[in-house]
N, C-alpha and C positions, 0 to 999 in steps of 0.2 A: 395515611388514612387521619380521617378528623371525626370528631364526635359533635354532634350538632343538636340543638334545640331551640325551637321557636315556638312561642307560646301563642293562643288563641290572644284574641284582643276585643275588650268591651269598651265600648263609648259611654262615659259617665255621664258628660254634659256635652249638648251642640249638635245631636243628630240632625241629620239634613244640611248642615252648614256648609257641608263641603262642595258641595254640587251648587247649593245657591251662592256662596262666596266667586264660583267659578263663572259667574254670570255678569260679575264685574268688568270682564272684559268688553261685554256690550253694553252695560249701562254702569257708568261709575257713581252713580247715587246708589247703587247696591251697598251696603255695609259688609265689609269683608266677615268671610265665616271664620269662627274659632270653636274649638272641640277640646275636651279633656280624654284623653284616650289611655287605655292601659293595658299592658299585657297580663294574661291572668295565670294562676299556677298549672293549668291544665293545656296542654299543646302537642307536639308532635316531635320525637326523638328519634335520631337517624344517625348512621354511620357514613361516611362517603369516601370514596379513594376515586383515583384518575381510572380511566377505562378508554377501550377503542370504542365503545358505543354509548350510548344513552340509555342507562339502564335502571328500573327501580324493582327493588325486591323487598320482602317485608318478612318477619318473625315476629310482629306486634299482634297479642292475642286478641286485642281489641277489635282487630279488623275483621269483618267476618269471613267466615270459611268459602264465599265466593270470591275472594280475592284470587286475581292471577297475575304473575310477574309480569312487567312490561319491560321490552327492550325495542330500540329502532336505532337505524344508522344515524350518526352527526351529520345529518345532511339539511340545509334549510329548508326546502321545498317538502321534505318529509316531514319534517318538524311542523310545518307552518299547517299542513293537511292534517295533522294529529290536533294540532290546537283548536281547529275549527270543528272537530269531530262531536265535542259537547260530552265526551265522559271525563272519569277523574283525571286521567292523565293528561288531558288538554291543557289543563293550567301547567302541568311541570313542563310540556312540550313548548308551550307558549314563552316561557322564559328560558328555556335551554335554545329556541330559534332567536329569540333577541340575544343572548350571550354569545352566538356563534357569528351572527350577523357582524356586532360591534367588536369583540374583542378576540374572535380567531381561535376560540379555545378548543381543546381535543373534549373526548367524552367524559362521563362520570358514572359512576355505579354507585347510586343512594339505596341504603338498606334502611327500611322504617324498623326501628326495634320497638316502639311504644306510641301509641297514639289514644291520649285517655280525653281530648277534649270532645264535646258534643259536635257533631256534624250539622252544619245548615240551622243553626238556633241562634244568630246575631254574632257570633263570636270569630266570624271571619277565616274558617277553616280552609277555603281556598286562598285567601291571602297568604297564610300560615306557610303553605305548601309551596306557594311560589318564592316567597322570602327564603324558605329553607333552599330549594333548588337554586337560587342565584347566591346565596352564602357557600354553598358547596362549591360552587364554580370558582367563587372569589378568593377562598380561602385555599384550595387545591391549586389552581394556577396562580394564585399571587398577585392578583389584579390590584391591591390595594384599594378596594371601594371602601368609603366609610358608610355608615349606617343610613345614611340620607340617600347615598349612591344607591345600595342594595333595595331600599325602600321603593326609589324610582324607578329600578327596572323591574322589581315585582309587579309593580304598576302596570308598566309598559308590557310586559310579558302577558299578564291576565288580560289585558285589553285584545290581544290577540287571538283570544279565545271568543266565544258567545257571550261570554260576560261583560257585565256593563258595572264594574265596581265602582265604589266611592273612593275619593283621594284619602281618606282617613283609615281605609281597611288596613293599609300596609304598616299601619303604626306598630304593628306587633313586632317589627324588625327591631325595635329599642328594647326588647325585653319586658320582664315584670316591672316596670317602671310606670308612674303616669307622666304623661307627656302634654303639654299643650300643643294642638296644630292650628295653624292659621292658614286662611285660606282667602289669596286676593288675586281672582282673575286665573291665569294659569301658574302662578306663583304660590308653593306652599313651602310653609317654615315649619320647624319642631325646636320647642324649647322643652329641654327637660328641667324640672323643678322636685326638690325634696320636699318629704312631710315631716312633722313632728313626731308623731307617734302612730301606733299602727291602727288601718282602718280594717274592720270585718266586714265584706263585703258577700253578700249572696245572691246568685244568679240562679233565675229557674225558667225552665221550659214549661209554657201555658199549656202545651199538649192540646193546641187549639189551633186555629188556622187564620192566615190572613194572606192577601194577594199583595206582595210587595211591588209587584209592576204596575198595579192599578194606582197604589198610592203614591209613587213617583210619577207617574202620568198625571194624576189629578192634581198635586202639589205644583209641578212645573209649570201649572198654567198662570201661577202668578208671576213668572219670570220670561224675560228680562224686564218688561214693563207692566206694573201692577194697573188695571184698568177699573175694577170693584173694588168696593171697599173691603171685602172679604180677603182680594188679593193683597191689599196694602197691609191688612192686619198680619197676615203671614209672611211678608216681606218684612215687617217691623219686629216681628217674633224671632224669626231666623237671623234678624239683623241686631239693632241695637240694643234689644233688651237680651239678646243670648250673649253679645259681647259682654255685657254687665253680670250677667249670671255667671257665666265661664269665669270672670274678674273675681268676684266673691268667693267661688267654689275653689281658685288656687290659694287665694287667701286663707280660706278657714282650713284647709288642706295643710299649708304650709304652719298653722298658728295651733293646728291640733284640736282645732274648734269642731268636733264631731257633731255634737248636737245640730249645730246651727248649720253644717253640712249636710246633715240629712234633712234638715227642715228645707234646704233649698232645694233638695230632690223633689221633695213634694211640690215647693212651689214653682220648679220648672215643668213638671207635670201638669199643673193648672194652667200655666201659660199655654201649653203646648194644647192641651183639651179646649181652651176659649179661643184662641187666635191662630190655630194651624187646623186641627182636626176637622173645622167646618168646611175646608176645602175637599176633603174626602169623607163625606159622613158615614157612609156605610162601612168602609174596610177600618176606620178610625174612631168606631163608637167603643170598641173595645168593650165588651162587656165583661169578658172573663179578667183581663188585666184589672179592671177598677173592682171588681167583686173580691180579687185579692189585695189590691192595695187597700181596700176600707175596712178588710177583716180585723175585728178587734184582736183577736189573738196574736195575728201577724203584727200588728201595729205596737203590741206589749213588748215585743221582742227588737223592735227597731227603732232607728231616730228619723226615718223615712225611706220613701222609694220611689220608682218611676219605672218608665216603658225603656225598651231598648231598640235601638237601632233605628229601621223606618218606623217603629211604634206599632200599634194595632196589637191584636192578640197572637203575639209570638212568643217573647220573653220578657221576664220582669227583673228588676235588681233591687237590691235591699242594703241600706247600711245597718248592720247589727250593732246593738248598743256594747256588746262586748265579744270576747271569745268564746265565752258559755252561751251566751243568747244566739250567736252565729251557730253553733251546731245543735242548738234548739229549736232555731227556725229552718234547718236544713231538713229536721226529721218532721217537723209540723207540717212544712209544705210537700213532703213526701206522704205523709197520711192524706193530706188533698188530693193525691194524684199527681203531682207535680214530679218532675226530675229535678232536683236541685243540687246545685255545686258551690262549694265555698272557696274564696281565694282571698288572701290577705295582702294589702299593700304595706310594706313596711318602709320606716326611714332607712336610707340607705347608709349612713354614715355617722360615726360616731365623733369626727372633727367637725364642729360647728363655728370656730372661730378662725380668723386670720390675722396677719400681720403685715402692713407694707409700710417700711419705711420710706419717706419721700423728703427728708429734712436736707438734703444736698444742696450746695449752691449751683450745681450744674456748670461749674466754670468750664470745663472742657465745651460747652455749647455757647459759650459766650461769644458776640453780645446777645444774642436773643433772650438769652437766661436773664440778664439785668431786666427784663420787663416782663417776661413770662415765664414761670416755674416749668420745668421740661416736662413735669406728670400732667402738664396742659397742654403739651405741644399735640398737634392733631395728626392722626393717621386716618388712612381708609381701612376699615375693618373687612374681615371677609363677607360680611351681610351687606357691603358697598355702602356703609354708612360711615361719615368722617366723626371722628369720635377724639376725644382726649384721651393720651395714653391711661389715663388712672381709671377712664370708666372700662375702657376693653378689661383692665387688670379685676375690677369691679364684677364685671360680668363673668370674667374667669372663675372667680369665687363663687357666685351665685349658681353657676352651672355646675359645680362640685359641691353643692347642697350646703355652702357655708351662711350663716344666718346673721354674724355680726364680725365688722372688721375695724381694727384699731390702725391708724393711719399716724403716723411718727412725722410731725410739722417741725420746720425749724422755727416757727416763732407764732404767737398768737394772731399777728398780724397774716400770716398765711392762712388761717383759719377763715377769714373773711371771703378769699376766692371759693372756697368749697363751699360756705354758707350760701353765697351767691348761686353756684352751679347747681347744689345737689337739695337745697333747702328753699329756693326762692321761686314763686310761679312767674313764669311770664307774663307779660301784659297780655290783655285781652286784645289790644291791637296785634300784637304780635302773633298769638296763639290762632287767629281768625285767617291769618295768610298760611299755616300749616295744613298739610293734608290730615284727613281723619287719623291714619295710620301714624303720623309724626305726633298727632297730639295725644295719641295713647301712649307713644314712646315717651312722650314729656312726663306722663304719669309715673312710667315706670323708673325715670329718673329720680324722681321725687320719693318714691319708695326707696330707691338705693340709700339716698339721704337718710333715711331714718334707721339704716343699720350701721352708720359710721360713728365711732368713737375717735378721740383726738386725744395724744399726750404731744409733749414737746422736747425737743433737743436743742435748746437753745446754745449750749456750747459742744461745739461738735469733737467729741470724745471717741468717733470710731463707731464702726457698724455694730460691734457687741455692746457698745452703751446704747445706742438706738434701741437695738432689741429689748435690753433688759427694761427699759422705761415702759415697755408694754407687759410687765411681770403681773402687776395687780390686775390688768384685764385678762390675761390668761388664766389667771388663779391655778387651779390644780388639773387644769383641762389641756390635752395637746392641741396645739395651735399649728397651722399653715402658715408659712414664712414666703412671700413672694418679694423680688427686687423690684425697687418702684421705678426702675429704667429697663425691664427687661418684658418683652411679650413673647407670648407662647402661641405656637399654633400645631394644634394635634392634627395627627395624620388617621387617626381613627374615630369613632363615632363619640368617643368620650375625651372631654378636654383633658390636657396635660393633668391639671390638679385634681381631676377626679379620678384619673390613672395611679395616681400618686397616693392618694388618702386610701384607694383600696388595697395597695400594696401593705400601706402600712397596718392596715385591720388584720393583716396575715400573719406580721411579724410582732408589733405592738412594741417597737422599739424605736428610737430617735432615728431620723431618716434624711439622707440627701438624695436628690435626684443627681443624674448623672447624664452626662452624652460623651460619645466618641472623639478624640481629637487626635491629629497626628501627631507623631514624635517632635516634629519641627517647632509645632506651636505650644508645647507643655510649659514654656515660661510664662506664657501670659495668662495662665489660669492656675487656681487650687486643682491639684490632682489627686485623685482617689486609687489608694491600691487596695487591694484585698483579693478574696476567692468567692468563685459563684457559689450562691446557696440553693440555687435550682436548676433543673434542667433545662429550661429555655434560655440559661445565661442573660436573665434582666433583673436579677436582685442579687448582689453582691455582698458578702459579709466583709465588711471594711475592717483592714489591716493598718490602715494610717490615712493621714489628711499632708499632704504636703503642698504649701503654698509657693507657685512660682519656682519651682525649681528648674534647675539647667536639664540640659539635654541630656548630657551625660550621666548625671545621677537619675533622673528618670528611667532612662533606659536600663541602669544597672538596677535598682531598687523598686520603679513603680509600674512595671508592666504587669498587666493581668492576661493570665493565660487563658486561650480560648480553646474550644475543641477542635476547631480545623482551620484557624487562621493565625495561628500563632499569638504573639504579645499584641495587645492591644492597650491604648492609654484613655483614660477617661477623665473629663473636667467636671465641675459643678455645673449643673444646668439652670441653678439660680431659682431653686424650690427646696425649700426645707421642711420637715415636720419637726417641731421641738416639742420635748416635754418638760415636765418640772424638774428634772435634774438638772437639764439644760440651764435653766433660768436659775436654779440655785448655785450653779457652778460659776456663771456670770456674777453673780453677788459676791462668792468668795473672791472671785478672781478682783472684782473692785474694790472690795475691803481691803486685800492684800497689796493692793497697788501694783497688780500684774498688768504691767503695760507693754506695748510695742515697741520698739525701737523710736516710732513717730510717735509715743505718748499716748496711743489709743488703746480702747477695750477691743480686744480681737473676737469674733464670734468663731472664727477658726479654731483658735487656741482653746477655748471651752469645749466645743465639740470634740476635740481630739481628747481631751480629758475626760470627758464622759465616756466615749470610745474604748477608752483604756481601762474604765471602771467597770461597765457594764455593757460593752458592745453597743455597734450601730451597723445599720444597714443603708446600702445606696442601691437606687433603684434606677433602670434606665425607663425613659420614657419615650414612645412611639410619637415624635413630634419635634418641632423645631424651635431654637429661641432666637429672638430678635434683639439686640443690643440697642439701646438709645443713647447710650451714655458718651459715644463719641462720633465726630462729624461724619466719619467714612462709614460707621456701623448705622448711623440716623439715617443715611443716604439709602444704604441697602434694604432698611426697613420700610422707608417709604415708597420703594419700588416694588418690595416683594411681598410683604406681610399679608394684605389682602386678596391677595391672588387665591 
């Protein structure tokens, strides 16, 4: 049995741009859509287990007494008939039919235990149940779908019903976190980002009415080709202006500029009223919405507000000034006869800094490295873009919520290559030859450059020495350490670095990431020993680190007992979380002249010393590592990393 929770979702910025961006497949002049979507704290809770049938039951007190349990055969035609029926279970059956058709799964029994999200109020309750059904099949039948896979299947499953959902509805799959969604024809991409401080949102049902079908029909008249001035205004508002608003909103959220974010909500509503609403003047006049938005007693408690979803007199959202005013606003809106809910978007992680040493000569990749540092070797990433290795690593950091990255270079001359790549704008002639989405990506690269710090290891005194040169950058904060010649590909919706950081926040001890290795290959790696600290056997309480042991020694001393598969062996996966204790130990070792046989300062030595004093954890990550340091491994990376 598995426990599941899928939240409702709210579109903070970018409503309507999902379907508008889809028209790019017919008119390439249309600007791609962009939206910021977040899960909320209310949603659907359930348990799920395998079954011979497709069955949905409930003990949720929030569901009305009219509820009747549902059960049917796991049969394609039967499920498709139910999907077309239009009742509540049609959404569930649509997804189940898709799973059966493409994955040949058995049945499931889903039992709803709680449902505290308001239905049909712009929160995509139908999308939430679709994601929940897909996730139940995914987990119970070990399909190894990532979150994008679950999101897409929930979408295609819902399309088998009478519903015509938008592409942003299923963003609830990403949990109670804000994401940026981009819509380019049939292509949909999702970018997770972190925020600097809590944002206190309030959502309210206006208890009025609107005709969403009429709104969409009216607005679709402007696509794919605008013929009138009103239609051109709508395309501009949902295209280039929306892109600019979404970009600013993400910056404000990342930088903790809540007052500016609230003002941007008000600005976005003004743009919508001026440039989009005239296309559907009856439905988008929205008198109730504007009455609430302009209410002085509401404005006193908020930084700003705007409509929700398709807009109109359906729902409204506000950014409250504080946690206290958030509660005041809920009460005030209740007094005005509205059903109001609060939800808070919180920073996800405590680790905001990362270190990447790239000072090595790359002698094993000679002669190419006599001209180009290996951190600038090109690889094809999973988004099918050709990128230098260092850019892939930096994007791994950003996906994990890292704000500042310190690079250890071998000389100040190497800094010039980074300046040219991350800080220098392309010429206008070069930019003019790029597609619009590539121009936007160029801005993304320059934004990364603003997060970079540099230190120099001019004398190669080992990995520990390179790391220690970042001690001032780290300060008293825990930091993420990535190897400069190793790439990581996650098997889940969370990048490897994000999985690692979340594990650290449960244990608050220095950590090493690990991956299984065969006994025959232990002599190539640093091997970690210990005992499992959790029931899932993902977190290891370390008892030692041994650098490149013999097979005989590892077999006798370094095997880790597992619940059902005997002894396993684990090597360092290439990611570390270092605390102030590790930097202090490195300082002592450097001061005492504690060097390896090669005359180098070893990070492994310092880690083992810290482990002996205060303990250390190792974490298995759900992903793969790709080594760039050896020709044969580089060949494998080129062939398989971006797949």
